[in-house]
N, C-alpha and C positions, 0 to 999 in steps of 0.2 A: 330233864328228858331231852331237851334240844342238844345238850352237850353229848349225850349218848348217841343220838342220831348223827351228829357231826363226826364223832369218832368212828362209827361204822362206815360212813361214806369215805372217810380218809383212808381207812384200811383197804377198802375196795379199790379206790383210785390208785393208791400207791402200789398195790400188787399187780396192777394192769401194766405189764411190761411187753410191749409189742414193737418189734423191729421190722418196719415195712420194706426196707430196701434190700433185704438179704436175697442172694441168689442161691437156691437150694435145689436138691434133687427132686425129680417129678413127684414121686409118691409122698415123701414127707411134706412137700409143698402143699399138696391137696389137704392133708391132715391139718397142717398149720393154718391154712386159709379158713378151713371149717371152724377151728377153734377160735380164731380171731373174730369171725362173724358171730359166733355164739357169745363172745365176750362183749361185742358191741350191742348185741341184742339185750343182754342182761343189764348193761348200763342204761339202755333206753328204758327198760322196765323199771329200774330203780328210780330214774328221773320222774317217770309218770307216777310212781307210787308216792314219792315225797311231796307231790303237788296236792295230794288229797289232804284235807284239813283234819280228818279223823284218824290218820295213820298212827299217830303217837298216843292217841287217847284210848285205843282199844288194844286188848291183848292179841287179837287176831291180826291187827295191822302190824304190830311189832314182830309177831312170829313170821309173817310173810316177808318183812324187811330183812330179818335175820337169815331166812332161807336164801334170799337173793344174794346177800353178802357172802354166804358160805359157798354158793354156786360160783360166784366170781372168783373166790380164793382157789377153788378146785380147778377151774378152767385156766387161770393164769399160772398155776403150778404146773399143769400139763403143758402149757405153752413154753415155759422156761425149760422143762425137761426135754421137750422135742427140739428146741433150739440148741440145747447143749449137745444132743445126739447128732444133729446136723453139722454142728461146728467141728465135730471129731471125724466126720467122714472125709476120706481123701478127695481132693479136688481133681477133676479130669486133667490129664496131661495136655499141654498145648500142642496143636498139630505141628508136625515137622514138614516144612516146605523144602523143595517143591513136591506137590502131590500130583502124580500122573494117573489119568484114567483113560485107558485105551478103549477104542470103539471102532466099528466098521460094519460093513455089510457086503453080501454077495448076491447078485441078481443073475440067475441062469434062466434062459428062455428059449422058446421056439417062436420064430416069426416067419410069417408068410405074407409077402407084400409084392404087389405089381406096380408100385409107384416108380416112375422112371428114375427118380433120384435115390431110391433105396430098394432096389429089387432084391428080395431075399426069400429063401425057403430053406431054413437051416436052424440048427441048435447053435447057441453061442452064449458066451458070458457077456451080458450087457454092461454090468458094472462090477468091479471088485475094488472096494475102497477100504483102505486102512488109515486110521487116524487116531486122534486122541485129544484130550484136554489136559493142560498142565497148569495147575494152580501154583503160581510162583510166589505169591504172597496174598493176603486177604483182599487186596485191591487189583491184582494183576493176574491175568489169565492168558495163556498161550493156546492157540488152536492150530492143529495141522491135519491135513488129509492128503492121502497119496492114492492116485488112480493106477491100478495095475492092469485093468482091461476096460475098454469103453466101446465095445461093439464088435462087429464081424472083422476078424483079422487084426483088431487093434489091441494087441497084448503088449503094451509098452508102458513104462513108468512115467507118470506125469504128476507134478504137484498141483493139487486142486486148491487147497487153502493153506495158508501159512501166515498167521496174524497174531498180534499181541493186543490185548484189550486191557485198559486201565480205567477203573471207576473211582471217581472222586466226587462224592456227594451226588448231585443230580446230573453230573457230566460223565459220559462214557466216551473215551477216546479209543480208536482202533487204528492200527498201522499194519501194512503188509498187503497180502492178497486175500480178499474176502468177497462174499456175495454182494453184488451191487445193491445198495439200500433203496430199492425202488419196487413199489407194489407189494403184493403178497406172494406171487408165484416164484419170483427169482430167488428170494432168500430161503424159500422152503426146500427142505432136503428131498432129494429124489427118492429116498427111502420112505417118505411120508405121503408122497403124491398119490392120488387115486389113479389117474391115467398113466400109462407107461412112460409117456414123454411129455415135455412141456408144450405149451401152445406154440403154434407156428410163428407168431409174431415175436415171442421172446427168444425162441431158438434162432431166429434170423438176426435180430438186432443185438442180442446179448448171448451169443453162443458160448456155452460153459457157465454162464451167469456170474463168473468171477472177474473182478477188476483189481488193479494194483494202485494203492494210494493211501490216503489217510481220511478218516471220517470222525465226526463227533456228534453225539446224541445228547440232547438235554431233555430230561424228564420234567416237564413244566409242572405236572401233578400226576396223580395216579392214572389219569385217563388220557392226557395229552403229551405227545413228545414231538420234538423237532430235530431233524438230522441234516447235517451239511457235510459234504465230502468233496475232496479234490482228488481225482483219479486219472489214470491213463484213459484216453478217449475210447480205445477198443477193448472189448472183453478178451480174455486170454486165448479163446479159440476162434476169434473172429477170422473169417476166411482171408481177408486182406492181410492180417497180421501173420497168419500161418503160411500162406501160399505165395504171396507177392512181395517183390523187392521194394523196399521203401524208396521214395523218390527224392531223397535229400533231406536236409535239416528243416525244422519247422516246429511250430507248437503242436503238441500231441496230448494235451491234458483237457479234462472236462470237469465241469462243476455239477454236482447233484445236490438238490435240496428236496426235502420231503417233510410233510406234516402228517401225523397219525393220531386219530382219536379212537379209543377203545373204551367201551362202557363197563368192561369187566364181567359182562354176562353173555359174551359171544358175538357182540356187534362191533365191527371194526371198519373204519373208513380212512382211506389215505389219499393224499394228493402229492405227486412227485414231479419234479422237473429236472431235465438233463440238457446241458448244452456244452458242446466241445467241437473239436476239429478232427475230422477224419483225414489222416495224412495223405500226401501225394504218394503215388507209386509208379514204378516203371512198368509200362504196358507190354514190353517185349516187341513192340512194333516200331519199325524204322521209318522215319519221314523221308520225303524226297531229297532233303538236304543231307541225308545220311545220319541224322541224329535220332536217338531213341525218343519216342513220344512218351511224355510223362503225364499221367492223369493227375490233374491238380487237386490240391486239398479242397475239401468242401466242409461246410459247417453242418453238423448233425445235432438236431435239437428235438426233444420230445416232451410231451406232457402226458402223464399217466394218472388215471383215476382208478382206484380199486375199492372194493367193498366185500366184506365177509359177514355172513349171518350164520353162526354155528349154534344150532339148537335154540334159536331165539323164539321161533313160533312153535316148534315141536322139537323135543329133545332128540328125535331120530333123524331130523332133516338138517343138512348143511348146504348152504348156498354161497358160492364165491364167484367173483367176476372182475374183469379189468377192461378198460378202454384206453387206447393210446393213439395219439396223433402227433405228427411232426414232420421233419424233413431228414433225408439222408441221401447218400449216393445212390443213383439209379443203378439197378442190376448189380447188387452186392456180390462180390467175389469174382466177377468177370474181369478179364484183363484186356477186354476190347476197348480200344481208344474211343470208339464212336459212342458206346453206351455208358462208359464209366466217367465221362467228363463232367456231367451235370448232376445236380441233386434233384430229388423229386419229393413231392408231398406224399405222405403215406398215412394210413390209419389201420386200425384193427381192434378186435375185441374177442373175448372168449368168456363163456359162462359155464359153470359146472354145478350140477345138482347131485347130491348123494343122499341116499336113504339107508339107514341102518336097519336091515331086516331082522337081525339078531345082534346081541352084544358084540359078537366077533365076526359079523358078516355085513357086507355093504354092497348095494347096487348103485351105479352112478351113470350119468350121461353128461356129455360136454358138447357144446356148440361153439364154433369159432369161425372167424373170417379175417383175412389179412389182405390188404390192398397196398402193394409196394409202390404204386404210382397212380394217384387219383385221376390223372389225365386220361387214363384208359382203363376199361374194365376187363381187358383181355388177359391180364396177369393176376387176377384175383384168385386167391386160394381160400376155399371154404371147406369145412369138415364137420362131421357129426360122429361122436364116438359113444359106444355103450360098453359097460364093463361090470364085473362082479369080483369082489375080493373076499377071501376067507382066511381069517387069522387062526391057524392051528394052535398057536400059543402066542404069548406076547412078542416073541422074536422070530416067528416063522409065518410068512404070508404067501398065499397062492392067489394069482390074479389072472383073469381071462378078459381080454378086451378086443373089440373090433372097431375099426374106424373106416368111414367112407369119406373120400376126398373128392372135391370138385376143383380141378386145377387146369391150367392152360393145355396140358397134354391130354385132358379128358378126365373121365371118372375112374378112380382107382380105389383100392381098399388095402387095409393092413390088419392082420390078425396077430395078436401077441398072447402067448401063454407063458406066464412067468412064475418062478418061485424065488422067494427072497428070504435070506437068513441074516439076522442082525446079531452082533456080538459086542 
């Protein structure tokens, strides 16, 4: 009797042919996984049955044992047949590199503003950006973006982003012109932002948000990442870089370091640091000795803390904010020798709350303040903005926003009605 039991178990075990490492198509894989689970279950039941002392001494026990062995034979025959079918299926062709994916967006708007620095009452194209992503190989990606319009009367071509990114394990390297890796707002696309424009502090210190250099990011684990970068000290649209003559040779690079923690459920906290040299420039003013006055180089350094809570407490509520403090040249963009010679301590913050009233509609409010020189409160700029956006479809958005400013020139406002199309 024991010999018969051993023979039955040997047949069952020998017919159990399972290849766990195969890569198969989705539907057959589900069927195969189900059959394998069933095979394991039958083996477990066989093992439990043989532990019973009376299984071989009764006809009912032997009958049950034979049924389980027959089930095992049937299941494993189906497994082998399915594996043979899968083996005959054609394998998907390997992707042919490079793979180019174009993208872009157009923002058309009406703006009414009485701000001294931006008086407007007109329709215009705020942004027309064409770009794309080029997958060069599985580890290397190229990104490019070209600006065809950037405001009233600014219908000229400008390179926004032109970078190459290479990923090797936990390390990601990036070379070229890319968004400064600081905070949450600077790297965020203008097409995704709730308010029409960035906060005052980021527009002032990192105009255009793009820098030129090299950066590296290490993914310590799924939640923690560390980034370091060496870049030119000035953003590509910095007023001194665009409008003023540089005052001679000198160091013009900066170092950026940042640490970010994300819990994977909507909470993200970051700490960033920036230190570099703002180059000297020619003021256009002649001294008594007949020589042109050169505004000297100054060190610009910042510390930025940011946090985002997206749907953490309520799936409809998103909260974002940043706080920055540091030093930079006093009265940025001015060519006056008297006000541009020295650096000043500065700080600023902004906080944005958005509420999803419907799946495709959102109401939002932003508060902000920027003090470019903490020695005096006369130059502080504060603002509050309210807005509402409606996504007609995944690629079309309508936005209405109004902002009230408190600035040295007095109280002003800015109304923006915008349509955006992505492609």
